N, C-alpha and C positions, 0 to 999 in steps of 0.2 A: 517505509519505501517514503521519497521526498520528494519534493515540487511538485505536488499534486495541483491540476486546474481549482481554484477556489471554488468554483463549482460541482465539483467531482463528488459524488454522493458514493455510497457503498453498494447500489445497484450499480453503479457502472463499475466498480472496480472488481465488481465479478465477474461482468461479462468481460471486461478485458483481460484476466484470469480462467474463464471459464475452460479452457483448454487442460488447466492440472484438477487437481481433486482440491477444490475451494472449501474448508473447512467454515471458515467466517471472515467477514471485512469489517473493517473499521475505520473509518476517516475522525481523525480527532480534531475537534472543535474548539474553541475559544470558550472557556467557563462563564464569562460573563457576558461575551456578547452573540453565541453561539454560533459565530462564522467559523471556517474550516480553519486551521492553523498552517496547510497546506501540508499536512503528510496523515500516514496512516497504514496502516496493518491489512497485510491478506495472512490471515493461517493456511497453509497446507498441506497436504499428507508429506512425510517425510520424505518418502522416495521423490516427488516430484519439487523439493525444495531447492537446490543447486538447479534442475535446469529452468524452473521459473524464473531463479534472480540473473541468469546469461540471458536468456530470451526474452524478460519482460525489460530488464534494464539498457536504458535505451529508447524505450518503446512512448512515442509521441500519442499523448493523450488531451485533446482539445490545445494543439499548439503548445504544449510543454513537454519536455522529455522527463518521464521519469526517471529517477535512480531509487533504484531496487537493490535491499544487501538486506542481510540476515539481522533479524533485533535484536540487540542489544544489550542486558539490564544496565539503566542508571545507574550512577556511581553514585556510591552512598545511600542504595536500595538493597533491599534483600529477596 
């Protein structure tokens, strides 16, 4: 998911997605500064995934509209 507020934590993501079967949450941070890069991942049970994408895309968190989609492998990575 993208467009996360810079202040968002993994706990914030878990709370926002609480109505789904959340397995894990991760906010991606810059290796050098430790600051959020504005995106993260929420691992959800397969049976909830499509509904979570539909319901949470456009969710407003701290005045930022989340962009929620299925994670895709990065090009050139296995």
